All heavy atoms as an XYZ file, in Angstrom:
868
protein
N       0.768     -1.104      0.031
C       0.041      0.011     -0.002
C       0.872      1.240      0.063
O       1.924      1.207      0.639
C      -0.869     -0.110      1.189
C      -1.818      1.108      1.239
S      -3.191      1.006      2.537
C      -2.289      0.784      4.074
N       0.421      2.347     -0.734
C       1.385      3.467     -0.694
C       1.472      4.009      0.732
O       0.551      3.994      1.558
C       0.675      4.523     -1.699
O      -0.256      5.382     -0.995
N       2.614      4.690      0.937
C       2.788      5.297      2.158
C       1.833      6.396      2.506
O       1.383      6.689      3.652
C       4.166      5.784      2.240
C       5.291      4.703      2.362
C       5.111      3.809      3.602
O       4.925      4.339      4.741
O       5.024      2.684      3.349
N       1.349      7.175      1.465
C       0.377      8.146      1.616
C      -0.916      7.582      2.090
O      -1.444      8.156      3.086
C       0.192      8.899      0.253
O       1.470      9.507     -0.196
C      -0.892     10.038      0.412
N      -1.431      6.452      1.608
C      -2.660      5.885      2.091
C      -2.446      5.420      3.441
O      -3.458      5.459      4.281
C      -3.042      4.788      1.094
C      -3.668      5.130     -0.215
C      -4.020      3.969     -0.922
C      -4.844      6.065     -0.046
N      -1.436      4.838      3.730
C      -1.004      4.224      5.091
C      -1.027      5.340      6.088
O      -1.713      5.232      7.211
C       0.187      3.502      5.085
C       0.580      2.784      6.448
C       1.938      2.089      6.363
C       2.108      1.469      7.641
N       3.468      0.757      7.621
N      -0.398      6.520      5.759
C      -0.375      7.540      6.741
C      -1.768      8.183      6.915
O      -2.140      8.435      8.132
C       0.548      8.774      6.311
C       2.081      8.306      6.542
C       2.988      9.575      6.267
N       2.653     10.137      5.043
C       3.253      9.984      3.935
N       4.233      8.974      3.813
N       2.977     10.651      2.821
N      -2.491      8.311      5.860
C      -3.832      8.897      5.889
C      -4.824      8.017      6.672
O      -5.527      8.537      7.606
C      -4.453      9.183      4.513
C      -5.688      9.788      4.425
C      -5.740     11.169      5.239
C      -6.143     10.065      3.011
N      -4.787      6.700      6.481
C      -5.545      5.718      7.341
C      -5.135      5.845      8.786
O      -6.116      5.739      9.613
C      -5.330      4.352      6.810
N      -3.962      6.010      8.979
C      -3.522      6.104     10.508
C      -4.185      7.457     11.092
O      -4.641      7.481     12.263
C      -2.004      6.040     10.596
C      -1.464      4.724     10.450
C       0.054      4.770     10.234
O       0.695      5.752     10.463
O       0.648      3.605     10.090
N      -4.065      8.516     10.259
C      -4.612      9.793     10.938
C      -6.145      9.692     11.148
O      -6.665     10.102     12.018
C      -4.296     10.976      9.897
C      -2.760     11.262      9.949
C      -5.088     12.255     10.221
C      -2.291     12.135      8.853
N      -6.832      8.972     10.051
C      -8.248      8.844     10.173
C      -8.571      8.042     11.382
O      -9.492      8.439     12.236
C      -8.815      8.282      8.860
C      -8.769      9.283      7.749
C     -10.267      7.821      9.049
C      -9.095      8.835      6.355
N      -7.862      6.958     11.563
C      -8.052      6.158     12.749
C      -7.913      6.933     14.093
O      -8.671      6.667     15.029
C      -7.126      4.935     12.609
C      -7.396      3.774     13.670
C      -8.723      3.161     13.594
O      -9.191      2.978     12.397
O      -9.344      2.796     14.646
N      -6.963      7.736     14.112
C      -6.716      8.489     15.349
C      -7.794      9.484     15.598
O      -7.922      9.943     16.787
C      -5.390      9.215     15.244
O      -5.475     10.314     14.357
N      -8.641      9.781     14.567
C      -9.651     10.841     14.809
C     -10.928     10.075     15.320
O     -11.929     10.819     15.605
C     -10.041     11.431     13.504
C      -8.880     12.338     12.877
C      -8.337     13.368     13.892
N      -7.541     14.419     13.170
C      -6.187     14.395     13.058
N      -5.602     13.330     13.699
N      -5.582     15.235     12.472
N     -11.023      8.838     15.385
C     -12.161      8.151     15.845
C     -12.418      8.557     17.366
O     -11.438      8.839     18.052
C     -12.035      6.555     15.999
C     -12.276      5.950     14.497
C     -12.063      4.414     14.680
C     -12.697      3.777     13.485
N     -12.535      2.285     13.709
N     -13.575      8.690     17.740
C     -13.883      9.190     19.036
C     -13.272      8.383     20.192
O     -12.727      8.793     21.147
C     -15.472      9.396     19.295
C     -16.037     10.307     18.353
C     -17.689     10.361     18.590
C     -15.539     11.623     18.259
N     -13.372      7.042     19.981
C     -12.664      6.131     20.935
C     -11.122      6.264     20.988
O     -10.676      5.833     22.076
C     -12.996      4.586     20.376
N     -10.539      6.897     20.015
C      -9.098      7.164     20.127
C      -8.878      8.497     20.529
O      -7.757      9.017     20.424
C      -8.491      6.900     18.834
C      -8.661      5.415     18.375
O      -8.733      4.436     19.115
N      -8.531      5.181     17.104
N      -9.863      9.344     20.971
C      -9.619     10.653     21.535
C      -9.933     11.756     20.469
O      -9.536     12.855     20.779
N     -10.409     11.386     19.376
C     -10.742     12.377     18.318
C     -11.713     13.517     18.932
O     -12.707     13.174     19.635
N     -11.571     14.656     18.634
C     -12.440     15.694     19.081
C     -13.156     16.440     17.986
O     -12.555     17.062     17.080
C     -11.461     16.831     19.726
C     -12.238     17.902     20.296
O     -13.400     18.109     20.052
N     -11.585     18.743     21.159
N     -14.471     16.265     17.980
C     -15.384     16.752     16.995
C     -15.403     18.264     16.737
O     -15.728     18.807     15.717
C     -16.796     16.256     17.312
C     -16.578     15.142     18.236
C     -15.333     15.471     18.943
N     -14.908     19.004     17.823
C     -14.884     20.461     17.733
C     -13.564     20.917     17.005
O     -13.492     21.971     16.609
C     -14.912     20.973     19.143
C     -16.216     20.676     19.773
C     -16.313     21.300     21.211
O     -15.323     21.975     21.705
O     -17.146     20.962     21.901
N     -12.646     19.964     16.938
C     -11.280     20.328     16.349
C     -11.003     19.596     15.035
O      -9.987     19.899     14.315
C     -10.206     20.072     17.331
C     -10.291     21.113     18.378
C      -9.096     20.884     19.446
C      -9.361     21.845     20.560
N      -8.120     21.847     21.498
N     -11.719     18.545     14.654
C     -11.502     17.689     13.704
C     -12.681     17.404     12.832
O     -13.757     16.873     13.266
C     -10.836     16.329     14.195
O     -10.827     15.346     13.050
N     -12.672     17.726     11.421
C     -13.676     17.350     10.559
C     -14.004     15.868     10.487
O     -15.157     15.472     10.496
C     -13.310     17.806      9.082
C     -14.234     17.243      8.046
C     -15.454     17.844      7.871
C     -13.794     16.147      7.221
C     -16.255     17.327      6.923
C     -14.597     15.708      6.133
C     -15.912     16.327      6.065
O     -16.782     15.901      5.080
N     -13.008     15.062     10.573
C     -13.149     13.554     10.609
C     -13.821     13.120     11.925
O     -14.727     12.233     11.792
C     -11.826     12.791     10.265
C     -11.927     11.283     10.411
C     -11.291     13.173      8.919
N     -13.365     13.642     12.987
C     -13.970     13.252     14.297
C     -15.466     13.709     14.300
O     -16.261     12.980     14.725
C     -13.254     13.944     15.419
N     -15.676     14.803     13.604
C     -17.113     15.350     13.609
C     -17.990     14.360     12.734
O     -19.094     14.023     13.100
C     -17.164     16.667     12.918
C     -18.462     17.367     13.047
C     -18.444     18.776     12.537
C     -19.584     19.561     12.970
N     -19.499     21.027     12.647
N     -17.385     13.857     11.606
C     -18.088     12.885     10.934
C     -18.431     11.504     11.520
O     -19.474     11.197     11.657
C     -17.371     12.486      9.565
C     -17.533     13.314      8.307
C     -16.510     12.794      7.167
C     -18.910     13.448      7.861
N     -17.352     11.085     12.297
C     -17.485      9.913     13.105
C     -18.575     10.111     14.286
O     -19.354      9.288     14.422
C     -16.208      9.574     13.812
C     -15.184      8.807     12.881
C     -13.818      9.138     12.918
C     -15.573      7.722     12.140
C     -12.903      8.494     12.045
C     -14.626      7.035     11.334
C     -13.313      7.556     11.294
N     -18.604     11.275     14.831
C     -19.549     11.603     15.925
C     -21.020     11.551     15.355
O     -21.980     11.281     16.057
C     -19.259     12.910     16.504
O     -19.596     14.024     15.756
N     -21.232     11.800     14.125
C     -22.471     11.895     13.419
C     -22.990     10.511     12.967
O     -24.220     10.287     12.724
C     -22.479     12.853     12.291
C     -22.395     14.319     12.653
C     -22.446     15.212     11.458
C     -22.472     16.633     11.751
N     -22.506     17.519     10.628
N     -22.084      9.583     12.906
C     -22.473      8.147     12.534
C     -22.457      7.894     11.138
O     -22.159      8.521     10.165
N     -22.913      6.668     10.815
C     -22.994      5.915      9.637
C     -23.651      6.837      8.658
O     -23.134      7.031      7.481
C     -23.592      4.575      9.607
C     -22.793      3.623     10.521
O     -21.745      3.743     10.930
O     -23.319      2.440     10.653
N     -24.796      7.294      8.860
C     -25.612      8.001      7.976
C     -24.930      9.282      7.378
O     -24.904      9.477      6.145
C     -26.918      8.461      8.429
C     -28.087      7.262      8.534
O     -27.685      6.322      8.060
O     -28.905      7.484      9.233
N     -24.227      9.968      8.220
C     -23.551     11.076      7.760
C     -22.345     10.793      6.927
O     -22.038     11.488      5.885
C     -23.045     11.986      8.941
N     -21.564      9.841      7.218
C     -20.432      9.368      6.499
C     -20.857      8.779      5.125
O     -20.359      9.170      4.013
C     -19.734      8.278      7.206
C     -19.049      8.813      8.393
C     -18.606      7.664      6.256
C     -18.515      7.859      9.513
N     -21.992      8.047      5.184
C     -22.543      7.444      3.828
C     -23.059      8.523      2.942
O     -22.899      8.454      1.808
C     -23.503      6.345      4.146
C     -22.941      5.167      4.940
C     -24.169      4.174      5.318
C     -21.918      4.487      4.141
N     -23.786      9.598      3.528
C     -24.242     10.600      2.723
C     -23.187     11.401      2.108
O     -23.260     11.732      0.876
C     -25.073     11.539      3.592
C     -25.724     12.664      2.935
C     -26.450     13.651      3.882
C     -27.074     14.827      3.159
N     -27.568     15.844      4.006
N     -22.041     11.574      2.829
C     -20.926     12.343      2.249
C     -20.321     11.600      1.151
O     -19.935     12.108      0.070
C     -20.003     12.575      3.349
C     -18.815     13.493      2.930
C     -19.513     14.892      2.708
C     -18.435     15.832      2.210
N     -18.979     17.130      1.681
N     -20.197     10.156      1.086
C     -19.684      9.364      0.138
C     -20.703      9.515     -1.150
O     -20.217      9.650     -2.223
C     -19.589      7.934      0.445
C     -18.483      7.817      1.611
C     -19.336      7.084     -0.815
C     -18.311      6.500      2.122
N     -22.007      9.481     -0.864
C     -22.921      9.658     -1.982
C     -22.702     11.040     -2.654
O     -22.697     11.096     -4.001
N     -22.527     12.123     -1.848
C     -22.294     13.453     -2.440
C     -21.005     13.496     -3.219
O     -20.968     14.019     -4.495
C     -22.212     14.521     -1.284
C     -23.536     14.780     -0.644
C     -23.334     15.579      0.620
O     -22.119     16.100      0.872
O     -24.249     15.769      1.378
N     -19.970     12.923     -2.742
C     -18.598     12.849     -3.468
C     -18.635     12.084     -4.699
O     -18.039     12.418     -5.660
C     -17.575     12.470     -2.436
C     -17.374     13.293     -1.310
C     -16.918     14.804     -1.636
O     -16.552     14.993     -2.779
O     -17.100     15.683     -0.711
N     -19.392     10.944     -4.634
C     -19.525     10.115     -5.885
C     -20.245     10.859     -6.992
O     -19.810     10.878     -8.157
C     -20.228      8.756     -5.534
N     -21.321     11.615     -6.561
C     -22.050     12.374     -7.544
C     -21.157     13.433     -8.146
O     -21.137     13.708     -9.356
C     -23.184     12.973     -7.029
O     -24.210     11.832     -6.439
C     -24.055     13.857     -7.950
N     -20.384     14.169     -7.273
C     -19.560     15.142     -7.748
C     -18.398     14.657     -8.612
O     -18.006     15.264     -9.656
C     -18.873     15.903     -6.535
C     -20.046     16.865     -5.790
C     -19.394     17.342     -4.507
O     -18.203     17.211     -4.141
O     -20.255     17.956     -3.734
N     -17.947     13.442     -8.296
C     -16.912     12.871     -9.278
C     -17.537     12.520    -10.610
O     -16.926     12.838    -11.609
C     -16.440     11.513     -8.499
O     -15.853     11.864     -7.172
C     -15.283     10.965     -9.329
N     -18.678     11.980    -10.589
C     -19.418     11.651    -11.937
C     -19.563     12.938    -12.676
O     -19.245     13.031    -13.893
C     -20.708     10.850    -11.657
C     -21.407     10.748    -12.918
C     -20.441      9.549    -10.973
N     -19.934     13.979    -12.056
C     -20.357     15.247    -12.680
C     -19.019     15.904    -13.302
O     -18.974     16.311    -14.406
C     -21.077     16.178    -11.877
C     -22.419     15.686    -11.479
S     -23.557     15.120    -12.867
C     -23.619     16.643    -13.739
N     -17.975     15.799    -12.483
C     -16.681     16.320    -12.972
C     -16.178     15.531    -14.138
O     -15.603     16.096    -15.104
C     -15.614     16.253    -11.765
N     -16.308     14.250    -14.188
C     -15.899     13.447    -15.288
C     -16.681     13.784    -16.577
O     -16.085     13.923    -17.614
C     -15.974     11.928    -14.990
N     -17.988     14.033    -16.399
C     -18.873     14.340    -17.563
C     -18.380     15.768    -18.031
O     -18.198     15.808    -19.345
C     -20.339     14.340    -17.108
C     -20.841     12.942    -16.924
C     -22.348     12.999    -16.417
C     -23.282     13.314    -17.468
N     -23.439     12.355    -18.606
N     -18.130     16.611    -17.190
C     -17.619     18.025    -17.526
C     -16.138     17.922    -18.254
O     -15.977     18.710    -19.184
C     -17.518     18.987    -16.430
C     -18.876     19.250    -15.856
O     -19.867     18.974    -16.522
O     -19.023     19.841    -14.737
N     -15.446     17.014    -17.786
C     -14.042     16.916    -18.427
C     -14.123     16.485    -19.790
O     -13.275     16.867    -20.538
C     -13.222     16.040    -17.531
N     -15.012     15.616    -20.159
C     -15.387     15.093    -21.537
C     -15.451     16.272    -22.433
O     -15.090     16.168    -23.545
C     -16.288     14.022    -21.645
C     -15.895     12.658    -21.103
C     -15.000     12.106    -22.209
N     -14.453     10.881    -21.859
C     -13.146     10.540    -21.906
N     -12.338     11.243    -22.587
N     -12.824      9.410    -21.506
N     -16.358     17.202    -21.966
C     -16.572     18.438    -22.851
C     -15.436     19.515    -22.797
O     -15.051     19.908    -23.727
C     -17.859     19.041    -22.315
C     -18.212     20.294    -22.906
C     -19.018     18.111    -22.278
N     -14.976     19.729    -21.566
C     -14.003     20.883    -21.449
C     -12.538     20.440    -21.647
O     -11.664     21.244    -22.059
C     -14.028     21.514    -20.023
O     -13.512     20.482    -19.026
N     -12.273     19.026    -21.441
C     -10.822     18.659    -21.609
C     -10.081     18.939    -20.330
O      -8.874     18.448    -20.118
N     -10.775     19.426    -19.229
C     -10.080     19.820    -18.044
C     -10.251     18.536    -17.073
O     -11.388     18.405    -16.509
C     -10.494     21.049    -17.433
C      -9.876     21.482    -16.139
O      -8.800     20.862    -15.687
O     -10.311     22.405    -15.486
N      -9.142     17.880    -16.745
C      -9.179     16.658    -15.956
C      -8.980     16.948    -14.469
O      -9.128     16.145    -13.583
C      -8.204     15.536    -16.348
C      -8.523     15.053    -17.825
C      -7.547     13.997    -18.167
C      -6.191     14.556    -18.648
N      -5.287     13.667    -19.076
N      -8.624     18.217    -14.066
C      -8.161     18.578    -12.844
C      -9.225     18.427    -11.839
O      -9.068     18.065    -10.670
C      -7.543     19.958    -12.710
O      -8.649     20.965    -13.087
N     -10.521     18.753    -12.183
C     -11.646     18.546    -11.241
C     -11.942     17.081    -11.057
O     -12.439     16.682     -9.943
C     -12.817     19.277    -11.911
C     -12.838     20.752    -11.780
C     -13.949     21.497    -12.185
C     -13.730     23.015    -12.149
N     -14.818     23.707    -12.741
N     -11.775     16.156    -11.969
C     -11.854     14.852    -11.853
C     -11.010     14.290    -10.822
O     -11.342     13.552     -9.696
C     -11.647     13.980    -13.204
C     -11.752     12.454    -12.933
C     -12.679     14.447    -14.251
N      -9.649     14.742    -10.814
C      -8.723     14.402     -9.934
C      -9.154     14.912     -8.450
O      -9.169     14.001     -7.524
C      -7.390     14.857    -10.211
C      -6.148     14.463     -9.495
C      -5.972     12.936     -9.420
C      -4.922     15.162    -10.009
N      -9.492     16.109     -8.333
C      -9.797     16.643     -6.950
C     -10.985     15.967     -6.379
O     -11.044     15.581     -5.279
C     -10.197     18.166     -7.351
C     -10.586     18.869     -6.046
C      -9.540     19.396     -5.236
C     -11.866     18.914     -5.688
C      -9.899     20.206     -4.167
C     -12.190     19.629     -4.546
C     -11.296     20.158     -3.748
O     -11.588     20.902     -2.509
N     -12.127     15.661     -7.275
C     -13.314     15.079     -6.732
C     -12.960     13.596     -6.318
O     -13.483     13.061     -5.482
C     -14.423     15.121     -7.674
C     -14.811     16.561     -7.819
C     -15.362     17.336     -6.595
O     -15.675     16.588     -5.577
O     -15.526     18.450     -6.580
N     -12.199     12.945     -7.212
C     -11.867     11.503     -6.964
C     -11.114     11.472     -5.550
O     -11.231     10.563     -4.826
C     -11.013     10.939     -8.068
S     -10.903      9.157     -7.995
N     -10.247     12.390     -5.300
C      -9.437     12.412     -4.120
C     -10.452     12.561     -2.966
O     -10.317     11.875     -1.855
C      -8.420     13.461     -4.137
N     -11.391     13.477     -3.152
C     -12.444     13.493     -1.985
C     -13.174     12.325     -1.814
O     -13.435     11.861     -0.704
C     -13.364     14.642     -2.430
C     -12.850     16.075     -2.068
O     -11.752     16.162     -1.557
O     -13.670     17.037     -2.501
N     -13.541     11.560     -2.850
C     -14.213     10.294     -2.865
C     -13.503      9.334     -2.085
O     -13.898      8.509     -1.137
C     -14.650      9.891     -4.197
C     -15.492      8.612     -4.263
C     -16.663      8.599     -3.417
C     -15.699      8.252     -5.681
N     -12.239      9.207     -2.464
C     -11.277      8.267     -1.746
C     -11.072      8.519     -0.338
O     -11.151      7.661      0.422
C      -9.932      8.195     -2.537
C      -9.745      7.386     -3.758
C     -10.684      7.168     -4.691
C      -8.601      6.969     -4.178
N     -10.185      6.517     -5.717
C      -8.889      6.232     -5.450
C      -7.105      6.844     -3.843
C      -7.962      5.657     -6.249
C      -6.233      6.280     -4.556
C      -6.701      5.658     -5.755
N     -11.050      9.812      0.030
C     -10.793     10.158      1.371
C     -12.048      9.852      2.193
O     -11.918      9.185      3.245
C     -10.579     11.690      1.479
C     -10.558     12.284      2.883
C      -9.384     12.059      3.623
C     -11.644     12.715      3.534
C      -9.520     12.512      5.025
C     -11.758     13.155      4.857
C     -10.616     13.120      5.571
N     -13.340     10.127      1.710
C     -14.442      9.842      2.402
C     -14.649      8.269      2.514
O     -15.241      7.666      3.493
C     -15.601     10.627      1.962
C     -15.543     12.018      2.213
N     -14.941     12.957      1.506
C     -16.002     12.754      3.338
C     -14.940     14.172      2.117
N     -15.530     13.968      3.152
N     -14.271      7.647      1.465
C     -14.359      6.074      1.449
C     -13.434      5.512      2.544
O     -13.806      4.581      3.141
C     -14.034      5.470      0.110
O     -14.819      6.043     -0.826
N     -12.244      6.153      2.783
C     -11.411      5.730      3.782
C     -11.987      6.038      5.204
O     -11.821      5.152      6.093
C     -10.041      6.433      3.663
C      -9.254      5.848      2.433
S      -7.626      6.718      2.203
C      -6.794      6.138      3.677
N     -12.687      7.116      5.325
C     -13.450      7.439      6.590
C     -14.324      6.262      6.794
O     -14.656      5.734      7.979
C     -14.100      8.741      6.599
C     -14.931      8.938      7.839
C     -13.032      9.800      6.480
N     -15.134      5.927      5.790
C     -16.203      4.787      5.878
C     -15.531      3.512      6.286
O     -15.926      2.729      7.156
C     -16.930      4.679      4.598
C     -17.907      3.588      4.666
S     -18.586      2.952      3.040
C     -17.099      2.415      2.252
N     -14.402      3.233      5.729
C     -13.665      1.992      5.963
C     -13.254      1.848      7.500
O     -13.504      0.936      8.068
C     -12.407      1.849      5.145
C     -12.607      1.399      3.662
C     -11.194      1.607      2.871
C     -13.206      0.112      3.410
N     -12.865      3.017      7.883
C     -12.394      3.116      9.440
C     -13.640      2.945     10.178
O     -13.590      2.321     11.266
C     -11.744      4.387      9.649
N     -14.849      3.552      9.830
C     -15.955      3.339     10.660
C     -16.386      1.978     10.815
O     -16.901      1.616     11.733
C     -17.118      4.159      9.859
C     -18.451      4.090     10.608
C     -18.611      4.905     11.888
O     -17.565      5.360     12.422
N     -19.769      5.066     12.373
N     -16.010      1.104      9.814
C     -16.402     -0.281      9.927
C     -15.205     -1.164     10.189
O     -15.056     -2.323      9.932
C     -17.031     -0.720      8.514
C     -18.443     -0.065      8.300
C     -18.494      1.033      7.658
C     -19.507     -0.708      8.923
C     -19.825      1.568      7.550
C     -20.780     -0.156      8.970
C     -20.993      0.978      8.105
N     -14.144     -0.578     10.802
C     -12.956     -1.267     11.290
C     -12.161     -2.015     10.063
O     -11.788     -3.072     10.226
C     -13.200     -2.214     12.449
C     -13.650     -1.374     13.722
O     -13.065     -0.348     13.882
O     -14.594     -1.982     14.338
N     -12.146     -1.403      8.942
C     -11.488     -1.861      7.782
C     -10.472     -0.877      7.248
O     -10.464      0.191      7.768
C     -12.459     -2.163      6.611
C     -13.520     -3.169      6.758
C     -14.716     -3.033      5.661
C     -13.003     -4.515      6.748
N      -9.469     -1.414      6.553
C      -8.303     -0.562      6.078
C      -8.360     -0.609      4.616
O      -8.778     -1.368      3.953
C      -7.016     -1.053      6.734
O      -6.700     -2.299      6.249
C      -7.112     -1.137      8.189
N      -7.468      0.545      4.075
C      -7.231      0.452      2.641
C      -6.501     -0.897      2.201
O      -6.767     -1.374      1.125
C      -6.226      1.585      2.414
C      -6.684      2.608      3.482
C      -7.055      1.730      4.715
N      -5.717     -1.390      3.168
C      -5.049     -2.628      2.822
C      -6.003     -3.767      2.610
O      -5.842     -4.698      1.848
C      -4.062     -3.099      4.001
C      -3.110     -4.214      3.572
C      -2.243     -4.023      2.383
O      -1.538     -2.962      2.219
N      -2.464     -4.891      1.223
N      -7.145     -3.758      3.427
C      -8.257     -4.831      3.133
C      -8.826     -4.694      1.879
O      -9.025     -5.714      1.167
C      -9.264     -4.621      4.240
C      -8.799     -4.844      5.690
O      -8.072     -5.679      5.867
O      -9.389     -4.241      6.586
N      -8.980     -3.380      1.368
C      -9.464     -3.329     -0.065
C      -8.448     -3.821     -1.047
O      -8.746     -4.555     -2.058
C      -9.794     -1.806     -0.277
C     -10.213     -1.612     -1.695
C     -10.952     -1.376      0.610
N      -7.109     -3.465     -0.882
C      -6.194     -3.898     -1.800
C      -5.888     -5.395     -1.817
O      -5.821     -6.032     -2.860
C      -4.762     -3.326     -1.374
C      -4.740     -1.819     -1.690
C      -3.358     -1.299     -1.086
C      -4.819     -1.403     -3.085
N      -6.158     -6.122     -0.589
C      -6.184     -7.439     -0.498
C      -7.394     -8.143     -1.331
O      -7.074     -9.204     -1.986
C      -6.165     -7.983      0.895
C      -4.991     -7.674      1.717
O      -3.820     -7.229      1.052
O      -4.944     -7.624      2.947
N      -8.495     -7.436     -1.240
C      -9.698     -8.000     -1.951
C      -9.449     -7.811     -3.476
O      -9.655     -8.852     -4.268
C     -10.826     -7.144     -1.566
C     -12.091     -7.606     -2.415
C     -12.588     -9.090     -2.310
O     -12.018     -9.724     -1.404
O     -13.410     -9.467     -3.141
N      -8.798     -6.774     -3.853
C      -8.520     -6.414     -5.317
C      -7.534     -7.677     -5.775
O      -7.602     -8.053     -6.784
C      -8.041     -5.066     -5.533
C      -9.067     -4.064     -5.346
C      -8.408     -2.628     -5.472
C     -10.103     -4.144     -6.515
N      -6.509     -7.844     -4.921
C      -5.519     -8.841     -5.248
C      -6.188    -10.313     -5.370
O      -5.816    -11.125     -6.275
C      -4.459     -8.832     -4.224
N      -7.157    -10.540     -4.527
C      -7.831    -11.803     -4.651
C      -8.441    -11.991     -5.995
O      -8.685    -13.028     -6.499
C      -8.912    -11.897     -3.414
C      -9.573    -13.336     -3.374
C     -10.658    -13.171     -2.424
N     -11.867    -12.398     -2.849
C     -12.823    -12.745     -3.728
N     -12.619    -13.902     -4.367
N     -13.747    -11.908     -4.055
N      -9.127    -10.917     -6.423
C      -9.891    -10.797     -7.694
C      -8.932    -10.889     -8.943
O      -9.378    -11.086    -10.044
C     -10.716     -9.645     -7.809
C     -11.835     -9.630     -6.691
C     -12.647     -8.454     -6.884
N     -13.560     -8.248     -5.755
C     -14.400     -7.289     -5.747
N     -14.606     -6.492     -6.754
N     -15.324     -7.176     -4.735
N      -7.634    -10.479     -8.706
C      -6.732    -10.379     -9.931
C      -6.741    -11.622    -10.676
O      -6.663    -12.844    -10.200
C      -5.413    -10.095     -9.312
C      -4.417     -9.599    -10.380
C      -3.107     -9.177     -9.919
O      -2.861     -9.189     -8.746
O      -2.223     -8.799    -10.719
N      -6.835    -11.445    -12.017
C      -6.861    -12.573    -12.925
C      -8.135    -13.257    -13.038
O      -8.395    -14.181    -13.899
N      -9.184    -12.937    -12.250
C     -10.548    -13.450    -12.465
C     -11.290    -12.646    -13.470
O     -11.168    -11.384    -13.560
C     -11.373    -13.389    -11.114
C     -10.884    -14.133     -9.969
C     -11.773    -13.870     -8.757
C     -10.981    -15.690    -10.329
N     -12.150    -13.263    -14.325
C     -13.007    -12.568    -15.208
C     -14.026    -11.805    -14.283
O     -14.591    -12.423    -13.367
C     -13.767    -13.470    -16.063
O     -14.892    -12.969    -16.566
N     -14.206    -10.480    -14.534
C     -15.129     -9.691    -13.859
C     -16.546    -10.308    -13.919
O     -17.347    -10.384    -12.935
N     -16.834    -10.900    -15.110
C     -18.246    -11.432    -15.138
C     -18.396    -12.807    -14.390
O     -19.387    -13.018    -13.689
C     -18.451    -11.928    -16.725
C     -18.544    -10.602    -17.689
C     -18.641    -11.067    -19.067
C     -19.705     -9.698    -17.231
N     -17.210    -13.444    -14.284
C     -17.229    -14.743    -13.586
C     -17.243    -14.560    -12.024
O     -17.889    -15.246    -11.322
C     -15.982    -15.676    -13.898
C     -15.949    -16.271    -15.263
C     -14.729    -17.022    -15.584
O     -13.776    -16.967    -14.781
O     -14.472    -17.464    -16.825
N     -16.481    -13.490    -11.634
C     -16.356    -13.163    -10.274
C     -17.859    -12.660     -9.799
O     -18.298    -12.980     -8.634
C     -15.470    -11.921    -10.113
C     -15.127    -11.677     -8.525
C     -16.091    -10.668     -7.991
O     -16.777     -9.951     -8.582
O     -16.343    -10.784     -6.819
N     -18.527    -11.826    -10.538
C     -19.874    -11.364    -10.166
C     -20.822    -12.520    -10.205
O     -21.596    -12.586     -9.343
C     -20.289    -10.278    -11.257
C     -21.593     -9.691    -10.852
C     -21.986     -8.414    -11.712
C     -23.085     -7.776    -11.129
N     -23.469     -6.558    -11.977
N     -20.645    -13.482    -11.101
C     -21.679    -14.558    -11.140
C     -21.415    -15.495     -9.906
O     -22.379    -16.189     -9.337
C     -21.439    -15.386    -12.303
N     -20.196    -15.595     -9.366
C     -19.761    -16.452     -8.231
C     -20.337    -15.816     -6.929
O     -20.380    -16.559     -5.840
C     -18.349    -16.668     -8.277
N     -20.668    -14.598     -6.855
C     -21.227    -13.937     -5.636
C     -22.469    -14.535     -5.140
O     -23.353    -14.919     -5.903
C     -21.325    -12.502     -5.754
C     -20.116    -11.717     -6.098
C     -20.485    -10.230     -6.065
N     -19.351     -9.421     -6.744
C     -19.455     -8.207     -7.258
N     -20.536     -7.499     -7.088
N     -18.392     -7.711     -7.781
N     -22.610    -14.610     -3.831
C     -23.825    -15.276     -3.224
C     -24.812    -14.225     -2.832
O     -25.813    -14.694     -2.250
C     -23.396    -16.063     -1.991
C     -22.372    -17.123     -2.381
C     -21.967    -17.937     -1.114
C     -21.247    -19.160     -1.696
N     -20.244    -19.610     -0.687
N     -24.692    -12.933     -3.183
C     -25.704    -11.924     -2.887
C     -26.638    -11.619     -3.981
O     -26.872    -12.157     -4.796
C     -25.002    -10.634     -2.494
C     -24.013    -10.039     -3.442
O     -23.350    -10.919     -3.991
O     -23.883     -8.914     -3.542
């Protein structure tokens, strides 16, 4: 995992209320204090903003907003992972598990 993701995950984890995070001083601690719904709503907002930035980039040719919004989406996804006691490494491990599998076959093998 990249050192940047690792450091960011550690910072996010340190902002959890159980670890002494202060909602009055930390945006992430404030999200944690509001619970799942607030975190998930934020991911929805960021996902929508990422999609809109990508659509705009196709017209304008300016990819900078796609990068900015995708970074926001990744960040808030990392907050969600921490909320559920998961890490970016867990996601990378899952991607590695899927490596070499046909996406169609992997989806068909799911039990949900």
